[in-house]
KEPADREN-950404 format. One record per residue (C-alpha): residue number from 1; z, x, y negated. Coordinates in steps of 0.1 Angstrom, whole numbers. Example, Ala and Ser with C-alpha at 12.3 -4.5 7.8 and 13.67 -1.06 7.14 Angstrom:
BEGIN
<node 1; <78; 123; 45>>
<node 2; <71; 137; 11>>
END
This chain:
BEGIN
<node 1; <349; -190; -195>>
<node 2; <334; -218; -221>>
<node 3; <326; -249; -208>>
<node 4; <290; -262; -203>>
<node 5; <263; -263; -174>>
<node 6; <263; -231; -167>>
<node 7; <296; -222; -173>>
<node 8; <308; -247; -155>>
<node 9; <332; -243; -128>>
<node 10; <328; -272; -107>>
<node 11; <299; -263; -95>>
<node 12; <317; -236; -78>>
<node 13; <343; -250; -66>>
<node 14; <315; -275; -43>>
<node 15; <298; -242; -31>>
<node 16; <340; -225; -23>>
<node 17; <341; -260; -1>>
<node 18; <305; -258; 9>>
<node 19; <318; -226; 27>>
<node 20; <352; -243; 45>>
<node 21; <332; -270; 55>>
<node 22; <307; -246; 77>>
<node 23; <337; -227; 92>>
<node 24; <361; -263; 96>>
<node 25; <323; -284; 110>>
<node 26; <314; -251; 131>>
<node 27; <350; -251; 148>>
<node 28; <367; -278; 147>>
<node 29; <335; -305; 156>>
<node 30; <314; -286; 166>>
<node 31; <331; -257; 187>>
<node 32; <357; -282; 211>>
<node 33; <324; -291; 234>>
<node 34; <312; -255; 241>>
<node 35; <353; -253; 252>>
<node 36; <352; -276; 271>>
<node 37; <316; -260; 291>>
<node 38; <332; -224; 286>>
<node 39; <367; -235; 304>>
<node 40; <353; -256; 334>>
<node 41; <326; -230; 339>>
<node 42; <345; -198; 334>>
<node 43; <382; -212; 349>>
<node 44; <373; -239; 367>>
<node 45; <399; -260; 358>>
<node 46; <391; -304; 360>>
<node 47; <369; -315; 332>>
<node 48; <389; -347; 327>>
<node 49; <421; -328; 325>>
<node 50; <398; -300; 297>>
<node 51; <385; -334; 280>>
<node 52; <420; -349; 273>>
<node 53; <430; -316; 256>>
<node 54; <396; -323; 235>>
<node 55; <406; -358; 229>>
<node 56; <438; -345; 219>>
<node 57; <425; -315; 195>>
<node 58; <405; -351; 183>>
<node 59; <439; -373; 178>>
<node 60; <460; -347; 163>>
<node 61; <436; -339; 141>>
<node 62; <434; -379; 125>>
<node 63; <477; -378; 122>>
<node 64; <474; -347; 100>>
<node 65; <445; -365; 79>>
<node 66; <470; -391; 66>>
<node 67; <491; -368; 56>>
<node 68; <467; -347; 43>>
<node 69; <473; -362; 4>>
<node 70; <508; -357; 5>>
<node 71; <509; -324; 15>>
<node 72; <483; -313; -8>>
<node 73; <503; -328; -36>>
<node 74; <538; -306; -21>>
<node 75; <523; -280; -14>>
<node 76; <487; -276; -35>>
<node 77; <453; -274; -20>>
<node 78; <454; -236; -19>>
<node 79; <486; -232; 8>>
<node 80; <472; -261; 23>>
<node 81; <437; -247; 35>>
<node 82; <455; -218; 41>>
<node 83; <481; -228; 62>>
<node 84; <447; -250; 81>>
<node 85; <427; -211; 88>>
<node 86; <459; -200; 105>>
<node 87; <464; -227; 124>>
<node 88; <428; -228; 134>>
<node 89; <429; -190; 140>>
<node 90; <456; -195; 162>>
<node 91; <446; -228; 180>>
<node 92; <412; -207; 189>>
<node 93; <432; -181; 205>>
<node 94; <450; -204; 226>>
<node 95; <420; -221; 237>>
<node 96; <407; -182; 244>>
<node 97; <437; -170; 265>>
<node 98; <448; -195; 277>>
<node 99; <461; -192; 323>>
<node 100; <470; -226; 325>>
<node 101; <457; -261; 318>>
<node 102; <488; -272; 301>>
<node 103; <486; -242; 277>>
<node 104; <453; -261; 263>>
<node 105; <474; -286; 246>>
<node 106; <497; -272; 220>>
<node 107; <465; -248; 215>>
<node 108; <444; -281; 206>>
<node 109; <478; -294; 186>>
<node 110; <469; -261; 162>>
<node 111; <432; -264; 163>>
<node 112; <430; -300; 159>>
<node 113; <456; -293; 123>>
<node 114; <431; -268; 111>>
<node 115; <401; -293; 114>>
<node 116; <423; -316; 93>>
<node 117; <430; -288; 62>>
<node 118; <384; -279; 69>>
<node 119; <372; -313; 77>>
<node 120; <360; -348; 59>>
<node 121; <393; -360; 37>>
<node 122; <398; -320; 29>>
<node 123; <362; -313; 13>>
<node 124; <370; -348; -10>>
<node 125; <397; -337; -21>>
<node 126; <379; -298; -34>>
<node 127; <350; -315; -53>>
<node 128; <361; -349; -65>>
<node 129; <384; -335; -94>>
<node 130; <354; -321; -109>>
<node 131; <331; -348; -104>>
<node 132; <331; -386; -117>>
<node 133; <294; -397; -128>>
<node 134; <282; -367; -101>>
<node 135; <304; -370; -77>>
<node 136; <277; -383; -53>>
<node 137; <256; -349; -57>>
<node 138; <285; -326; -54>>
<node 139; <302; -340; -25>>
<node 140; <265; -344; -10>>
<node 141; <261; -304; -13>>
<node 142; <295; -297; 0>>
<node 143; <294; -322; 30>>
<node 144; <264; -304; 39>>
<node 145; <284; -276; 45>>
<node 146; <290; -297; 83>>
<node 147; <255; -292; 92>>
<node 148; <255; -257; 87>>
<node 149; <280; -253; 103>>
<node 150; <266; -267; 137>>
<node 151; <236; -249; 131>>
<node 152; <252; -218; 127>>
<node 153; <281; -216; 149>>
<node 154; <269; -234; 181>>
<node 155; <245; -208; 189>>
<node 156; <270; -184; 178>>
<node 157; <298; -194; 206>>
<node 158; <275; -193; 231>>
<node 159; <266; -158; 223>>
<node 160; <297; -148; 215>>
<node 161; <313; -156; 245>>
<node 162; <284; -146; 264>>
<node 163; <290; -114; 247>>
<node 164; <326; -105; 249>>
<node 165; <342; -132; 269>>
<node 166; <358; -169; 255>>
<node 167; <390; -148; 243>>
<node 168; <374; -119; 221>>
<node 169; <351; -141; 206>>
<node 170; <378; -166; 196>>
<node 171; <399; -135; 183>>
<node 172; <370; -129; 163>>
<node 173; <364; -160; 151>>
<node 174; <394; -168; 141>>
<node 175; <404; -133; 126>>
<node 176; <370; -140; 100>>
<node 177; <379; -177; 91>>
<node 178; <414; -169; 78>>
<node 179; <394; -141; 59>>
<node 180; <375; -160; 45>>
<node 181; <392; -189; 37>>
<node 182; <423; -171; 29>>
<node 183; <401; -153; -2>>
<node 184; <381; -185; -9>>
<node 185; <410; -207; -16>>
<node 186; <425; -184; -42>>
<node 187; <393; -181; -61>>
<node 188; <381; -214; -65>>
<node 189; <402; -239; -52>>
<node 190; <435; -228; -72>>
<node 191; <418; -240; -103>>
<node 192; <413; -275; -121>>
<node 193; <386; -288; -154>>
<node 194; <422; -287; -177>>
<node 195; <430; -259; -168>>
<node 196; <400; -241; -173>>
<node 197; <397; -264; -208>>
<node 198; <370; -280; -189>>
<node 199; <358; -317; -179>>
<node 200; <347; -333; -149>>
<node 201; <307; -332; -145>>
<node 202; <307; -300; -168>>
<node 203; <308; -326; -198>>
<node 204; <317; -313; -234>>
<node 205; <352; -316; -244>>
<node 206; <361; -347; -264>>
<node 207; <326; -360; -259>>
<node 208; <329; -396; -245>>
<node 209; <318; -398; -215>>
<node 210; <312; -432; -197>>
<node 211; <337; -454; -183>>
<node 212; <343; -459; -149>>
<node 213; <345; -494; -132>>
<node 214; <388; -505; -136>>
<node 215; <395; -507; -100>>
<node 216; <425; -529; -91>>
<node 217; <453; -507; -75>>
<node 218; <465; -517; -36>>
<node 219; <492; -539; -34>>
<node 220; <517; -539; -10>>
<node 221; <509; -526; 27>>
<node 222; <473; -505; 27>>
<node 223; <462; -518; 62>>
<node 224; <460; -554; 45>>
<node 225; <443; -548; 17>>
<node 226; <403; -558; 28>>
<node 227; <385; -535; 7>>
<node 228; <408; -510; 32>>
<node 229; <404; -526; 58>>
<node 230; <364; -534; 58>>
<node 231; <358; -499; 46>>
<node 232; <376; -484; 77>>
<node 233; <371; -502; 107>>
<node 234; <335; -501; 95>>
<node 235; <339; -462; 92>>
<node 236; <351; -462; 119>>
<node 237; <326; -483; 146>>
<node 238; <300; -464; 127>>
<node 239; <312; -426; 139>>
<node 240; <325; -445; 171>>
<node 241; <283; -454; 179>>
<node 242; <269; -417; 167>>
<node 243; <293; -401; 179>>
<node 244; <286; -409; 213>>
<node 245; <251; -412; 213>>
<node 246; <253; -372; 201>>
<node 247; <277; -368; 232>>
<node 248; <249; -375; 253>>
<node 249; <219; -370; 231>>
<node 250; <207; -335; 245>>
<node 251; <211; -347; 280>>
<node 252; <191; -378; 276>>
<node 253; <161; -363; 258>>
<node 254; <163; -334; 287>>
<node 255; <149; -357; 312>>
<node 256; <115; -353; 291>>
<node 257; <115; -326; 264>>
<node 258; <131; -303; 290>>
<node 259; <165; -284; 282>>
<node 260; <146; -263; 253>>
<node 261; <128; -292; 237>>
<node 262; <161; -313; 234>>
<node 263; <178; -283; 220>>
<node 264; <155; -279; 199>>
<node 265; <156; -323; 190>>
<node 266; <189; -317; 183>>
<node 267; <185; -299; 157>>
<node 268; <160; -311; 142>>
<node 269; <187; -339; 136>>
<node 270; <205; -317; 123>>
<node 271; <181; -308; 99>>
<node 272; <174; -341; 93>>
<node 273; <211; -351; 86>>
<node 274; <209; -327; 60>>
<node 275; <182; -336; 43>>
<node 276; <190; -377; 41>>
<node 277; <230; -365; 28>>
<node 278; <214; -341; 0>>
<node 279; <181; -370; -12>>
<node 280; <212; -401; -11>>
<node 281; <231; -379; -34>>
<node 282; <207; -378; -55>>
<node 283; <201; -417; -51>>
<node 284; <238; -423; -56>>
<node 285; <233; -433; -95>>
<node 286; <257; -454; -114>>
<node 287; <250; -487; -109>>
<node 288; <240; -481; -74>>
<node 289; <265; -499; -52>>
<node 290; <275; -475; -25>>
<node 291; <287; -502; 1>>
<node 292; <249; -513; 4>>
<node 293; <240; -477; 9>>
<node 294; <260; -472; 40>>
<node 295; <246; -511; 52>>
<node 296; <214; -492; 44>>
<node 297; <216; -458; 57>>
<node 298; <234; -470; 93>>
<node 299; <201; -500; 98>>
<node 300; <184; -470; 98>>
<node 301; <205; -448; 124>>
<node 302; <202; -489; 143>>
<node 303; <166; -484; 141>>
<node 304; <168; -452; 153>>
<node 305; <190; -457; 181>>
<node 306; <164; -491; 194>>
<node 307; <135; -458; 190>>
<node 308; <149; -439; 213>>
<node 309; <161; -466; 239>>
<node 310; <120; -480; 234>>
<node 311; <105; -447; 238>>
<node 312; <106; -445; 277>>
<node 313; <85; -412; 285>>
<node 314; <70; -410; 248>>
<node 315; <75; -374; 233>>
<node 316; <64; -384; 201>>
<node 317; <80; -414; 200>>
<node 318; <117; -399; 215>>
<node 319; <110; -373; 184>>
<node 320; <102; -399; 156>>
<node 321; <136; -416; 172>>
<node 322; <155; -390; 170>>
<node 323; <140; -381; 133>>
<node 324; <154; -414; 116>>
<node 325; <185; -417; 137>>
<node 326; <194; -374; 123>>
<node 327; <187; -388; 88>>
<node 328; <218; -411; 86>>
<node 329; <246; -391; 103>>
<node 330; <255; -367; 71>>
<node 331; <258; -401; 54>>
<node 332; <281; -417; 78>>
<node 333; <304; -390; 66>>
<node 334; <292; -385; 29>>
<node 335; <294; -421; 19>>
<node 336; <330; -434; 29>>
<node 337; <347; -412; 5>>
<node 338; <323; -419; -23>>
<node 339; <329; -459; -13>>
<node 340; <365; -449; -23>>
<node 341; <359; -440; -51>>
<node 342; <339; -473; -60>>
<node 343; <365; -496; -46>>
<node 344; <400; -480; -55>>
<node 345; <417; -470; -87>>
<node 346; <415; -432; -91>>
<node 347; <450; -431; -79>>
<node 348; <450; -450; -40>>
<node 349; <413; -424; -35>>
<node 350; <431; -394; -22>>
<node 351; <453; -416; 4>>
<node 352; <421; -440; 13>>
<node 353; <396; -417; 20>>
<node 354; <426; -394; 41>>
<node 355; <434; -429; 63>>
<node 356; <397; -434; 64>>
<node 357; <384; -403; 76>>
<node 358; <415; -406; 102>>
<node 359; <406; -442; 116>>
<node 360; <371; -426; 124>>
<node 361; <382; -396; 138>>
<node 362; <408; -416; 166>>
<node 363; <380; -438; 166>>
<node 364; <357; -410; 180>>
<node 365; <375; -391; 197>>
<node 366; <371; -419; 226>>
<node 367; <333; -419; 221>>
<node 368; <321; -395; 244>>
<node 369; <341; -405; 275>>
<node 370; <332; -445; 268>>
<node 371; <295; -436; 263>>
<node 372; <294; -416; 295>>
<node 373; <310; -447; 314>>
<node 374; <286; -469; 300>>
<node 375; <259; -447; 308>>
<node 376; <267; -447; 346>>
<node 377; <268; -481; 346>>
<node 378; <232; -487; 328>>
<node 379; <217; -462; 307>>
<node 380; <205; -493; 286>>
<node 381; <238; -503; 279>>
<node 382; <247; -470; 260>>
<node 383; <219; -477; 232>>
<node 384; <233; -515; 232>>
<node 385; <265; -507; 226>>
<node 386; <256; -482; 196>>
<node 387; <232; -504; 179>>
<node 388; <262; -535; 184>>
<node 389; <289; -509; 162>>
<node 390; <261; -504; 139>>
<node 391; <254; -543; 136>>
<node 392; <294; -547; 130>>
<node 393; <289; -521; 110>>
<node 394; <272; -539; 89>>
<node 395; <282; -571; 86>>
<node 396; <318; -555; 79>>
<node 397; <309; -533; 56>>
<node 398; <291; -560; 33>>
<node 399; <316; -586; 37>>
<node 400; <337; -569; 18>>
<node 401; <314; -563; -2>>
<node 402; <312; -600; -11>>
<node 403; <347; -611; -6>>
<node 404; <354; -587; -33>>
<node 405; <323; -594; -54>>
<node 406; <326; -555; -61>>
<node 407; <307; -545; -92>>
<node 408; <288; -510; -94>>
<node 409; <307; -489; -112>>
<node 410; <299; -473; -145>>
END
């Protein structure tokens, strides 16, 4: 294949990563809340026990994410993605056919490992070798699979479980996941630009490309590196607020919009996430500081939360708040890997991204329960907590920028 814009293989890799994200988020992120409801209503098991299994799913996934860069180096992206698909399928069978509550926890271990191998850090590892200058656009397009996964899988899970039962739904979905990702991995994810005689971004081989800003390698323990500490903590706070609010959004809106209207509003938030992520990918040209972009994105979400809080029973204002908040949902996932590309030496980026994603996932695993407790105390406390987390996120991400005097890439 001749290198060039039309023949550049990187965009096919983006398409494959997009599909992986559809399955990864559709099962690993949007699936567990549906599983909880299906098990609680169908088997009558205690909600706290099933909720603990869901938390286990996310925490085990976070642990695997911290090891993902090493697994990719040792076994390759193809093998790890295939193993993730198999683990997902086996975990789904465990969730679907469990006959005792304790069996949910080994199932959650498998499904959590599968989620790690098909989640944010994995998508970044698939796409990054193919793009430098155009990485924001490419990653934004690939991460849009996460939103599509929610749009497709959330109603699909409900329909399948209602039609054939949870066990059969899990088996069908698991088989489809293995079949799709097994083939995609071999065809698109096992190649590198060098092996195909191409350059990142589809540049002509041998042509001069803009130099990437030199970033100092991490010296000593990564957790003591201020660049990492500010990014990881800010990301965790952002996701904690975001997931905590999303978990309760439908029930909060239903009081005014009704159950169907609340569901449509949640779908609108996902659509806005697609728009926001795509627009940001095109705006983040060389010279745009990505920490500032994350701060602006988080501030926009805080405005959305404020509108939701003060809207009362006004449906129009509630929908406006959902839209503003939704525009930032996708960027909360896609911007941190791009900040890592900006702030760290290229050799450190995979490890940084893995640990940042794992930190965020470990934090948001507890967010629904924490926000539920706040809501029981006072509904306003939920909104105050979200805005407080978002404000701290902004302060941290900008403090890291000021302290390090980060210069924009390119």
